[in-house]
C-alpha positions in Angstrom: -2.3 107.5 107.0 1.0 109.2 106.2 2.9 106.1 106.9 0.7 104.1 104.5 1.1 107.0 101.8 4.9 106.9 102.2 5.0 103.1 102.1 2.8 103.2 99.1 5.0 105.8 97.4 8.2 104.0 98.3 6.6 100.9 96.7 5.8 102.8 93.5 9.3 104.3 93.3 10.8 100.9 93.6 8.5 99.2 91.3 8.9 101.5 88.4 12.8 100.9 87.9 12.3 97.2 88.3 9.6 97.3 85.5 12.1 99.2 83.4 14.9 96.8 83.9 12.5 93.8 83.1 11.5 95.4 79.9 15.1 96.5 79.0 16.2 92.9 79.7 13.3 91.5 77.7 14.1 93.9 74.8 17.8 93.0 75.0 16.9 89.3 74.9 14.7 89.8 71.9 17.2 91.6 70.1 19.8 89.1 70.9 17.5 86.3 69.8 16.8 88.1 66.5 20.5 88.7 65.9 21.3 85.2 66.7 18.6 84.1 64.3 19.9 86.4 61.6 23.6 85.3 62.2 22.6 81.5 61.9 20.8 81.9 58.7 23.7 80.7 56.6 25.1 77.1 57.0 26.8 76.7 60.4 28.8 74.2 62.5 31.2 73.3 59.7 34.0 70.9 60.4 36.5 70.0 57.9 36.9 66.2 58.2 39.4 65.7 55.3 40.8 68.3 53.0 43.0 66.0 51.0 46.3 67.5 50.3 45.0 71.1 50.3 42.9 73.4 52.5 39.4 74.5 53.0 38.6 77.9 54.4 35.3 79.8 55.1 34.7 83.5 54.5 31.5 85.2 56.0 32.9 88.9 55.6 30.2 89.7 52.9 26.6 90.1 54.3 24.3 87.1 53.4 27.3 85.3 51.8 29.4 82.2 52.6 32.5 81.7 50.4 34.1 78.2 50.7 37.5 78.1 49.2 38.9 74.6 48.4 42.3 73.9 47.2 42.4 70.1 47.0 40.6 68.0 44.6 38.6 66.2 47.3 37.3 67.5 50.6 34.8 66.3 53.3 33.0 68.9 55.4 30.6 68.0 58.3 27.8 70.6 58.9 25.3 71.0 61.8 23.0 73.0 59.4 23.1 73.7 55.6 20.0 75.8 55.3 20.2 78.8 52.8 17.5 81.4 53.2 16.2 83.4 50.3 18.4 86.2 49.2 21.6 84.4 50.7 24.5 82.9 48.7 26.7 79.9 49.4 29.6 79.7 46.9 32.1 76.9 46.6 35.3 78.2 45.0 37.2 74.9 43.9 40.8 75.6 42.7 40.6 72.4 40.6 37.2 73.3 38.9 35.5 70.5 37.4 38.2 68.1 38.7 37.0 68.9 42.2 34.3 67.5 44.4 33.2 68.5 47.9 31.3 66.0 50.0 28.9 67.9 52.5 27.4 65.8 55.2 24.6 67.5 57.1 24.0 66.1 60.6 20.9 66.3 62.9 17.3 65.4 62.4 16.2 68.4 60.4 15.4 68.5 56.7 17.8 70.8 54.8 15.9 73.8 53.4 17.6 75.6 50.5 15.8 78.8 49.4 18.7 81.0 48.2 21.5 80.6 45.9 24.1 77.7 45.8 26.9 77.9 43.4 30.1 75.9 42.6 32.7 75.8 39.7 33.2 72.1 40.6 31.0 69.2 41.9 29.0 69.2 45.1 27.7 66.1 47.1 24.9 66.9 49.5 24.0 64.2 52.0 21.2 64.6 54.7 19.4 61.3 55.8 16.6 63.5 57.0 15.9 64.9 53.6 16.7 67.8 51.3 14.3 70.4 49.9 15.1 73.0 47.1 12.3 75.4 47.7 10.7 77.6 45.0 13.2 80.5 45.4 16.2 78.1 45.3 18.8 78.8 42.5 21.6 76.2 42.0 24.3 76.6 39.5 27.1 74.0 39.7 29.1 71.8 37.5 27.8 68.7 39.0 25.3 67.9 41.8 24.4 64.9 43.8 21.7 65.4 46.5 20.8 62.3 48.5 19.7 61.0 51.7 22.1 58.1 51.6 25.5 57.9 53.3 28.7 56.9 52.3 32.1 56.0 54.4 34.5 58.8 54.4 37.6 56.9 53.8 35.8 54.9 50.8 34.9 58.4 49.4 38.5 59.7 49.5 39.8 56.5 48.0 37.4 56.5 45.1 35.4 53.5 46.1 32.1 55.3 46.9 29.2 53.1 47.7 26.2 54.9 49.3 23.6 53.2 51.5 20.5 54.3 53.4 18.4 53.1 56.3 15.8 50.3 55.3 12.2 51.4 55.0 13.1 55.1 55.2 10.6 57.5 53.7 13.0 60.4 53.6 12.9 62.5 50.3 14.8 64.9 48.0 12.4 67.6 46.5 13.1 70.2 44.0 10.7 73.1 43.7 13.2 75.6 42.4 15.9 75.8 39.7 18.9 73.5 39.4 21.5 73.9 36.6 24.6 71.9 36.2 27.4 71.9 33.4 27.2 68.1 33.5 25.0 65.9 35.7 22.4 66.3 38.3 21.4 63.4 40.6 18.7 63.3 43.0 18.5 60.1 44.9 16.5 59.2 47.9 13.6 56.6 48.7 11.2 59.4 47.5 12.2 61.8 44.9 10.1 64.6 43.3 10.5 67.5 41.0 8.2 70.5 40.7 10.6 72.9 39.4 13.3 73.0 36.7 16.3 70.8 36.4 18.9 71.2 33.6 21.9 69.1 32.8 23.9 70.8 30.0 26.5 69.1 28.1 30.1 70.8 28.6 33.1 69.7 26.6 33.3 65.9 26.9 30.8 65.7 29.6 27.2 64.5 28.7 24.4 66.6 30.0 22.5 64.2 32.3 19.6 64.3 34.9 18.9 61.3 37.1 16.0 60.9 39.5 16.5 57.7 41.4 14.6 56.0 44.3 16.4 53.4 46.3 18.6 52.8 49.2 21.8 51.6 47.6 24.0 53.0 44.8 27.6 53.4 43.7 29.5 56.5 42.4 32.0 55.9 39.8 34.7 58.4 38.9 36.4 58.4 35.4 40.1 58.0 34.7 41.0 61.4 36.2 39.2 60.2 39.5 36.8 63.1 39.3 35.5 64.4 36.0 32.1 63.1 34.9 31.1 61.0 38.0 28.2 58.9 37.3 26.0 56.7 39.5 25.5 52.8 39.0 23.6 50.0 40.5 20.6 51.7 42.0 19.3 49.0 44.3 16.7 48.3 47.1 17.4 46.2 50.1 15.8 42.8 49.8 13.7 43.2 52.9 12.5 46.7 52.5 8.8 47.1 52.1 8.5 50.9 51.9 7.4 51.9 48.4 10.0 53.9 46.3 8.7 56.6 44.1 9.9 59.2 41.7 7.6 61.9 40.4 7.8 64.6 37.9 4.8 66.8 38.6 2.8 69.0 36.1 5.0 72.0 36.9 8.2 69.9 36.7 10.5 70.5 33.7 13.6 68.3 33.0 16.1 69.1 30.4 19.2 67.3 29.2 20.8 65.0 26.7 20.0 62.0 28.8 17.3 61.6 31.5 16.8 58.7 33.7 14.0 58.2 36.0 14.2 55.0 38.1 12.4 53.4 41.2 14.1 50.3 42.3 12.2 47.3 43.4 12.4 44.0 45.3 10.1 41.0 45.9 9.4 42.6 49.3 7.9 45.6 47.8 4.4 45.7 46.5 5.4 48.1 43.7 7.8 51.0 43.0 6.4 53.9 40.9 7.6 56.6 38.5 5.0 59.2 37.7 5.5 61.8 35.0 2.9 64.4 34.6 5.4 67.2 33.7 7.7 67.7 30.8 10.9 65.8 30.1 13.1 67.0 27.2 16.0 65.0 26.2 17.9 65.2 22.8 19.3 61.6 23.1 17.7 59.3 25.6 14.8 59.0 28.2 15.1 56.0 30.2 12.3 55.1 32.7 12.1 52.1 34.8 10.0 51.0 37.9 7.3 48.6 39.0 4.6 50.8 37.6 5.2 53.7 35.2 2.4 56.3 34.9 3.1 58.5 32.0 0.7 61.5 31.7 3.1 64.2 30.6 5.4 64.9 27.8 8.5 62.9 26.6 10.2 64.4 23.7 13.1 66.4 22.5 11.5 69.7 23.0 8.1 70.8 23.9 8.2 73.7 21.5 7.4 71.7 18.4 9.9 72.3 15.4 10.4 70.0 12.5 12.4 67.5 14.7 11.0 67.1 18.2 11.7 63.6 18.6 14.0 62.1 21.3 16.4 59.7 19.7 15.4 56.7 22.1 12.7 56.4 24.8 12.9 53.2 27.1 9.9 52.4 29.2 10.5 49.3 31.4 8.2 48.1 34.1 7.6 44.8 36.0 3.8 45.6 36.6 2.4 48.1 34.2 3.0 51.0 31.8 0.0 53.3 31.6 -0.1 56.5 29.7 -3.0 59.1 30.2 -4.9 61.4 28.1 -2.4 64.4 28.5 0.6 62.3 27.4 2.9 63.3 24.5 5.6 60.9 23.4 7.8 61.5 20.6 10.8 59.3 19.7 12.7 57.8 16.7 12.7 54.4 18.8 10.3 53.7 21.5 10.9 50.6 23.7 8.2 49.3 25.8 8.9 46.4 28.1 7.2 44.6 30.8 8.6 41.6 32.9 5.5 40.0 34.3 2.9 38.0 32.3 -0.1 39.9 33.6 1.6 43.3 32.9 -0.3 45.6 30.6 0.6 48.6 28.4 -1.9 51.3 27.3 -3.0 54.7 27.1 -2.3 57.5 24.6 0.5 59.1 22.6 -0.2 62.6 21.6 -4.0 62.8 21.2 -4.5 59.2 19.9 -4.8 56.0 21.7 -1.7 53.8 22.2 -2.7 50.2 22.7 0.3 47.7 22.6 -0.5 44.2 22.7 2.0 41.8 24.4 0.7 38.9 22.4 0.8 40.4 19.0 3.6 42.9 19.8 1.6 45.5 17.8 1.5 49.2 18.7 -0.3 52.0 17.1 2.4 54.3 15.5 2.2 58.0 16.4 5.2 60.2 16.2 7.4 57.1 16.5 9.6 55.6 13.8 10.3 52.3 15.5 8.7 50.6 18.4 9.4 47.3 20.2 7.2 45.5 22.7 8.4 42.8 24.9 7.3 40.8 27.7 10.0 38.6 29.4 
């Protein structure tokens, strides 16, 4: 009996320390895991591929902040992760200011999630073929922004011949649920693009305030004579064999503000249709240009949704190959409204403001509501 008791006591004495060690090890592992998770919250895995004639440095000395200092006009950085959590700040400090652009390529198969603050005194290009989401707490304040799922050759970018292409039949997307502000242009381009937040392109000096939501898998970037200032996107296209439907959507909570606003969904013969759907508010002082296979307009297209004496956008262009349909909640106010369809069977109809808008392709007649001039064509 005593031997058994001794054995049992010995066993108990040995078991207790082991249990404590196991618990300590588990606790250490948990703390380590939590610490690693916190440490990896900001963008990580940066590799400077090309820094032009200058340098790019990274400063994480301030909590929840990553400062990126760029001395050259152009730079390319590869990232393994570019997520920004809420209450975190990623700030690009570009010596050339508006004459600078940073091409950020995010590798891997995960969608980039931006929930914190992203700032730059120059231009930022964000590329992630898997997709990019600006969440509801995201706050972006830059001089110019291009967020896309399409890729570009590094050498072409550095040499100023920037043609972007994406995988055929891709359904990756760029989505905004937060707030994006630019002292110039904002471009969101992917096979699927949607806005549920606020996007503002403000005119600065000679730069036109512009917002572009584009769905397609090919486009070109053109720089101006200084090679950087006021970059713009041209030739939004879709590969001839692509069958995935391109779509652009500005939802009911979406607000877009700029001098010029473009919403375009590229289409080819292989596509059944491409769609631009606006149920939110688009405010543009000069131009609203919408093109797609089908245009569904059930929101506001005007200069300002706060109705003053002059609330009309100078020109609104709606061009569709299939149909243009406006719904009961549509508000359209323009000095000149151009409606165009390119198929004989295409129809145009719906409401402007609170009244019916019925435009006949045959007679070219359209009821006139808050519109000085209107042009109906079927080519």
